[in-house]
Biopython code that builds the backbone (N, CA, C, O; Angstrom):
import numpy as np
from Bio.PDB.StructureBuilder import StructureBuilder

atoms = [
    (1, "MET", "N", (-17.150, -0.364, -14.427)),
    (1, "MET", "CA", (-16.833, -0.315, -13.043)),
    (1, "MET", "C", (-15.387, -0.488, -12.860)),
    (1, "MET", "O", (-14.812, -1.446, -13.378)),
    (2, "PRO", "N", (-14.745, 0.413, -12.128)),
    (2, "PRO", "CA", (-13.218, 0.346, -11.888)),
    (2, "PRO", "C", (-12.975, -0.966, -10.977)),
    (2, "PRO", "O", (-13.806, -1.432, -10.198)),
    (3, "LYS", "N", (-11.692, -1.469, -11.219)),
    (3, "LYS", "CA", (-11.320, -2.499, -10.438)),
    (3, "LYS", "C", (-10.959, -2.112, -9.074)),
    (3, "LYS", "O", (-10.387, -1.039, -8.880)),
    (4, "MET", "N", (-11.246, -2.893, -8.130)),
    (4, "MET", "CA", (-10.923, -2.566, -6.664)),
    (4, "MET", "C", (-9.439, -2.853, -6.460)),
    (4, "MET", "O", (-9.005, -3.958, -6.785)),
    (5, "VAL", "N", (-8.584, -1.865, -5.907)),
    (5, "VAL", "CA", (-7.278, -2.078, -5.657)),
    (5, "VAL", "C", (-7.061, -1.970, -4.185)),
    (5, "VAL", "O", (-7.844, -1.332, -3.482)),
    (6, "TYR", "N", (-6.064, -2.552, -3.728)),
    (6, "TYR", "CA", (-5.684, -2.548, -2.329)),
    (6, "TYR", "C", (-4.296, -2.080, -2.029)),
    (6, "TYR", "O", (-3.386, -2.225, -2.845)),
    (7, "CYS", "N", (-4.139, -1.543, -0.911)),
    (7, "CYS", "CA", (-2.846, -0.844, -0.638)),
    (7, "CYS", "C", (-1.788, -1.974, -0.430)),
    (7, "CYS", "O", (-2.064, -2.995, 0.201)),
    (8, "ASN", "N", (-0.594, -1.750, -0.976)),
    (8, "ASN", "CA", (0.467, -2.693, -0.934)),
    (8, "ASN", "C", (1.099, -2.867, 0.518)),
    (8, "ASN", "O", (1.761, -3.867, 0.795)),
    (9, "PHE", "N", (0.888, -1.954, 1.331)),
    (9, "PHE", "CA", (1.373, -2.027, 2.653)),
    (9, "PHE", "C", (0.347, -2.432, 3.719)),
    (9, "PHE", "O", (0.590, -3.347, 4.506)),
    (10, "CYS", "N", (-0.802, -1.742, 3.738)),
    (10, "CYS", "CA", (-1.767, -2.152, 4.872)),
    (10, "CYS", "C", (-2.888, -2.961, 4.399)),
    (10, "CYS", "O", (-3.672, -3.352, 5.264)),
    (11, "LYS", "N", (-3.118, -3.299, 3.117)),
    (11, "LYS", "CA", (-4.184, -4.116, 2.535)),
    (11, "LYS", "C", (-5.455, -3.470, 2.673)),
    (11, "LYS", "O", (-6.447, -4.195, 2.597)),
    (12, "ARG", "N", (-5.609, -2.248, 2.861)),
    (12, "ARG", "CA", (-6.963, -1.594, 2.902)),
    (12, "ARG", "C", (-7.377, -1.243, 1.431)),
    (12, "ARG", "O", (-6.523, -1.001, 0.577)),
    (13, "PRO", "N", (-8.636, -1.225, 1.187)),
    (13, "PRO", "CA", (-9.103, -0.887, -0.158)),
    (13, "PRO", "C", (-8.963, 0.551, -0.560)),
    (13, "PRO", "O", (-9.282, 1.428, 0.243)),
    (14, "ILE", "N", (-8.505, 0.849, -1.755)),
    (14, "ILE", "CA", (-8.334, 2.181, -2.160)),
    (14, "ILE", "C", (-9.565, 2.502, -3.161)),
    (14, "ILE", "O", (-9.911, 1.701, -4.028)),
    (15, "LYS", "N", (-10.139, 3.651, -2.971)),
    (15, "LYS", "CA", (-11.184, 4.152, -3.813)),
    (15, "LYS", "C", (-10.567, 4.703, -5.131)),
    (15, "LYS", "O", (-9.461, 5.242, -5.096)),
    (16, "PRO", "N", (-11.237, 4.582, -6.247)),
    (16, "PRO", "CA", (-10.779, 5.120, -7.432)),
    (16, "PRO", "C", (-10.460, 6.633, -7.440)),
    (16, "PRO", "O", (-11.332, 7.413, -7.059)),
    (17, "GLY", "N", (-9.308, 7.069, -7.835)),
    (17, "GLY", "CA", (-9.015, 8.450, -7.865)),
    (17, "GLY", "C", (-8.316, 8.936, -6.527)),
    (17, "GLY", "O", (-8.016, 10.120, -6.376)),
    (18, "GLU", "N", (-8.073, 7.980, -5.572)),
    (18, "GLU", "CA", (-7.444, 8.303, -4.370)),
    (18, "GLU", "C", (-6.163, 7.406, -4.259)),
    (18, "GLU", "O", (-5.971, 6.429, -4.983)),
    (19, "GLY", "N", (-5.232, 7.874, -3.193)),
    (19, "GLY", "CA", (-4.114, 7.097, -3.028)),
    (19, "GLY", "C", (-2.898, 7.583, -3.847)),
    (19, "GLY", "O", (-2.961, 8.563, -4.589)),
    (20, "LEU", "N", (-1.794, 6.840, -3.667)),
    (20, "LEU", "CA", (-0.594, 7.063, -4.431)),
    (20, "LEU", "C", (-0.250, 5.835, -5.270)),
    (20, "LEU", "O", (-0.465, 4.703, -4.835)),
    (21, "MET", "N", (0.237, 6.038, -6.369)),
    (21, "MET", "CA", (0.742, 5.074, -7.347)),
    (21, "MET", "C", (2.244, 5.251, -7.472)),
    (21, "MET", "O", (2.682, 6.314, -7.912)),
    (22, "TYR", "N", (3.062, 4.260, -7.107)),
    (22, "TYR", "CA", (4.461, 4.280, -7.199)),
    (22, "TYR", "C", (5.002, 3.331, -8.140)),
    (22, "TYR", "O", (4.690, 2.154, -7.964)),
    (23, "VAL", "N", (5.828, 3.656, -9.200)),
    (23, "VAL", "CA", (6.260, 2.813, -10.106)),
    (23, "VAL", "C", (7.752, 2.733, -9.939)),
    (23, "VAL", "O", (8.441, 3.746, -10.054)),
    (24, "ARG", "N", (8.283, 1.521, -9.664)),
    (24, "ARG", "CA", (9.667, 1.156, -9.502)),
    (24, "ARG", "C", (10.421, 1.191, -10.802)),
    (24, "ARG", "O", (9.797, 1.218, -11.863)),
    (25, "LEU", "N", (11.781, 1.192, -10.768)),
    (25, "LEU", "CA", (12.610, 1.230, -11.970)),
    (25, "LEU", "C", (12.352, -0.034, -12.803)),
    (25, "LEU", "O", (12.462, 0.017, -14.028)),
    (26, "ASP", "N", (12.005, -1.188, -12.158)),
    (26, "ASP", "CA", (11.809, -2.399, -13.014)),
    (26, "ASP", "C", (10.423, -2.343, -13.617)),
    (26, "ASP", "O", (10.123, -3.266, -14.376)),
    (27, "GLY", "N", (9.565, -1.423, -13.395)),
    (27, "GLY", "CA", (8.215, -1.327, -13.926)),
    (27, "GLY", "C", (7.070, -1.959, -13.107)),
    (27, "GLY", "O", (5.960, -2.110, -13.617)),
    (28, "THR", "N", (7.319, -2.301, -11.931)),
    (28, "THR", "CA", (6.327, -2.882, -10.972)),
    (28, "THR", "C", (5.630, -1.618, -10.448)),
    (28, "THR", "O", (6.249, -0.610, -10.107)),
    (29, "VAL", "N", (4.315, -1.746, -10.412)),
    (29, "VAL", "CA", (3.390, -0.643, -9.956)),
    (29, "VAL", "C", (2.894, -0.977, -8.567)),
    (29, "VAL", "O", (2.259, -2.009, -8.356)),
    (30, "GLU", "N", (3.160, -0.179, -7.705)),
    (30, "GLU", "CA", (2.750, -0.224, -6.275)),
    (30, "GLU", "C", (1.797, 0.788, -5.901)),
    (30, "GLU", "O", (2.043, 1.955, -6.206)),
    (31, "ARG", "N", (0.626, 0.465, -5.213)),
    (31, "ARG", "CA", (-0.352, 1.433, -4.806)),
    (31, "ARG", "C", (-0.364, 1.549, -3.363)),
    (31, "ARG", "O", (-0.239, 0.536, -2.674)),
    (32, "TYR", "N", (-0.511, 2.748, -2.822)),
    (32, "TYR", "CA", (-0.585, 3.018, -1.409)),
    (32, "TYR", "C", (-1.758, 3.899, -1.078)),
    (32, "TYR", "O", (-2.036, 4.829, -1.836)),
    (33, "CYS", "N", (-2.486, 3.657, 0.040)),
    (33, "CYS", "CA", (-3.545, 4.342, 0.409)),
    (33, "CYS", "C", (-3.357, 5.758, 0.969)),
    (33, "CYS", "O", (-4.246, 6.608, 0.924)),
    (34, "SER", "N", (-2.143, 5.954, 1.498)),
    (34, "SER", "CA", (-1.788, 7.301, 2.125)),
    (34, "SER", "C", (-0.320, 7.361, 2.157)),
    (34, "SER", "O", (0.423, 6.395, 1.984)),
    (35, "SER", "N", (0.057, 8.632, 2.402)),
    (35, "SER", "CA", (1.524, 8.985, 2.481)),
    (35, "SER", "C", (2.167, 8.264, 3.660)),
    (35, "SER", "O", (3.375, 8.029, 3.628)),
    (36, "LYS", "N", (1.398, 7.893, 4.726)),
    (36, "LYS", "CA", (1.858, 7.125, 5.852)),
    (36, "LYS", "C", (2.351, 5.742, 5.373)),
    (36, "LYS", "O", (3.462, 5.326, 5.699)),
    (37, "CYS", "N", (1.518, 5.048, 4.604)),
    (37, "CYS", "CA", (1.868, 3.786, 4.067)),
    (37, "CYS", "C", (3.092, 3.811, 3.138)),
    (37, "CYS", "O", (3.969, 2.949, 3.192)),
    (38, "PHE", "N", (3.104, 4.891, 2.246)),
    (38, "PHE", "CA", (4.143, 5.030, 1.277)),
    (38, "PHE", "C", (5.511, 5.225, 2.070)),
    (38, "PHE", "O", (6.489, 4.524, 1.812)),
    (39, "LYS", "N", (5.528, 6.141, 2.975)),
    (39, "LYS", "CA", (6.654, 6.327, 3.749)),
    (39, "LYS", "C", (7.223, 5.174, 4.456)),
    (39, "LYS", "O", (8.422, 4.893, 4.464)),
    (40, "SER", "N", (6.188, 4.451, 5.113)),
    (40, "SER", "CA", (6.645, 3.237, 5.846)),
    (40, "SER", "C", (7.278, 2.251, 4.950)),
    (40, "SER", "O", (8.296, 1.665, 5.317)),
    (41, "ALA", "N", (6.722, 2.023, 3.756)),
    (41, "ALA", "CA", (7.197, 0.926, 2.869)),
    (41, "ALA", "C", (8.419, 1.317, 2.110)),
    (41, "ALA", "O", (9.378, 0.547, 2.061)),
    (42, "VAL", "N", (8.431, 2.526, 1.491)),
    (42, "VAL", "CA", (9.485, 2.849, 0.494)),
    (42, "VAL", "C", (10.618, 3.616, 1.195)),
    (42, "VAL", "O", (11.780, 3.401, 0.850)),
    (43, "LYS", "N", (10.358, 4.416, 2.070)),
    (43, "LYS", "CA", (11.506, 5.282, 2.636)),
    (43, "LYS", "C", (12.046, 4.630, 3.837)),
    (43, "LYS", "O", (13.265, 4.543, 3.990)),
    (44, "LEU", "N", (11.172, 4.143, 4.740)),
    (44, "LEU", "CA", (11.630, 3.576, 6.050)),
    (44, "LEU", "C", (11.888, 2.083, 5.996)),
    (44, "LEU", "O", (12.516, 1.547, 6.910)),
    (45, "HIS", "N", (11.434, 1.395, 4.971)),
    (45, "HIS", "CA", (11.550, -0.042, 4.808)),
    (45, "HIS", "C", (11.032, -0.797, 5.987)),
    (45, "HIS", "O", (11.716, -1.679, 6.507)),
    (46, "ARG", "N", (9.823, -0.473, 6.434)),
    (46, "ARG", "CA", (9.189, -1.176, 7.543)),
    (46, "ARG", "C", (8.511, -2.440, 7.118)),
    (46, "ARG", "O", (8.015, -2.517, 5.994)),
    (47, "ASN", "N", (8.468, -3.424, 7.958)),
    (47, "ASN", "CA", (7.912, -4.620, 7.685)),
    (47, "ASN", "C", (6.395, -4.545, 8.113)),
    (47, "ASN", "O", (6.154, -4.344, 9.303)),
    (48, "PRO", "N", (5.424, -4.684, 7.273)),
    (48, "PRO", "CA", (3.984, -4.555, 7.553)),
    (48, "PRO", "C", (3.477, -5.430, 8.658)),
    (48, "PRO", "O", (2.539, -5.076, 9.373)),
    (49, "ARG", "N", (4.147, -6.660, 8.806)),
    (49, "ARG", "CA", (3.741, -7.571, 9.825)),
    (49, "ARG", "C", (4.112, -7.218, 11.208)),
    (49, "ARG", "O", (3.593, -7.812, 12.153)),
    (50, "ARG", "N", (5.016, -6.248, 11.384)),
    (50, "ARG", "CA", (5.426, -5.824, 12.688)),
    (50, "ARG", "C", (4.734, -4.438, 13.117)),
    (50, "ARG", "O", (4.922, -3.981, 14.244)),
    (51, "THR", "N", (3.985, -3.837, 12.236)),
    (51, "THR", "CA", (3.353, -2.592, 12.605)),
    (51, "THR", "C", (1.903, -2.920, 13.126)),
    (51, "THR", "O", (1.213, -3.734, 12.513)),
    (52, "LYS", "N", (1.455, -2.305, 14.223)),
    (52, "LYS", "CA", (0.252, -2.575, 14.844)),
    (52, "LYS", "C", (-1.056, -2.065, 14.092)),
    (52, "LYS", "O", (-2.128, -2.620, 14.332)),
    (53, "TRP", "N", (-0.984, -1.106, 13.265)),
    (53, "TRP", "CA", (-2.079, -0.488, 12.659)),
    (53, "TRP", "C", (-2.432, -1.133, 11.337)),
    (53, "TRP", "O", (-3.446, -0.720, 10.774)),
    (54, "VAL", "N", (-1.724, -2.092, 10.773)),
    (54, "VAL", "CA", (-1.930, -2.719, 9.621)),
    (54, "VAL", "C", (-2.853, -3.924, 9.765)),
    (54, "VAL", "O", (-2.747, -4.705, 10.711)),
    (55, "ILE", "N", (-3.809, -4.058, 8.748)),
    (55, "ILE", "CA", (-4.828, -5.146, 8.770)),
    (55, "ILE", "C", (-4.074, -6.412, 8.635)),
    (55, "ILE", "O", (-3.318, -6.572, 7.677)),
    (56, "LYS", "N", (-4.246, -7.367, 9.586)),
    (56, "LYS", "CA", (-3.551, -8.628, 9.509)),
    (56, "LYS", "C", (-4.475, -9.585, 8.675)),
    (56, "LYS", "O", (-5.649, -9.717, 9.019)),
    (57, "SER", "N", (-4.001, -10.220, 7.648)),
    (57, "SER", "CA", (-4.786, -11.113, 6.896)),
    (57, "SER", "C", (-4.945, -12.460, 7.648)),
    (57, "SER", "O", (-4.012, -12.951, 8.283)),
    (58, "ALA", "N", (-6.180, -13.039, 7.548)),
    (58, "ALA", "CA", (-6.461, -14.256, 8.179)),
    (58, "ALA", "C", (-5.838, -15.453, 7.417)),
    (58, "ALA", "O", (-6.073, -15.559, 6.213)),
    (59, "GLN", "N", (-5.142, -16.263, 7.983)),
    (59, "GLN", "CA", (-4.498, -17.383, 7.330)),
    (59, "GLN", "C", (-4.859, -18.757, 7.938)),
    (59, "GLN", "O", (-4.374, -19.786, 7.469)),
]
sb = StructureBuilder()
sb.init_structure("model")
sb.init_model(0)
sb.init_chain("A")
sb.init_seg("    ")
for serial, (resi, resn, name, xyz) in enumerate(atoms, 1):
    if name == "N":
        sb.init_residue(resn, " ", resi, " ")
    sb.init_atom(name, np.array(xyz, "f"), 0.0, 1.0, " ", f" {name:<3s}", serial, name[0])
structure = sb.get_structure()
């Protein structure tokens, strides 16, 4: 059974075989559920706490 992974930006679960995997120069692996999350995090440097469509974690 594949391990459940979550989007680094919006924290939604990613099904096996879907989404984007981004490897930074230092070797850290980041997974994103869609190009929307990827562009928001990597290209636009948005803060996920300030976007309305991101799942807010209960603290």
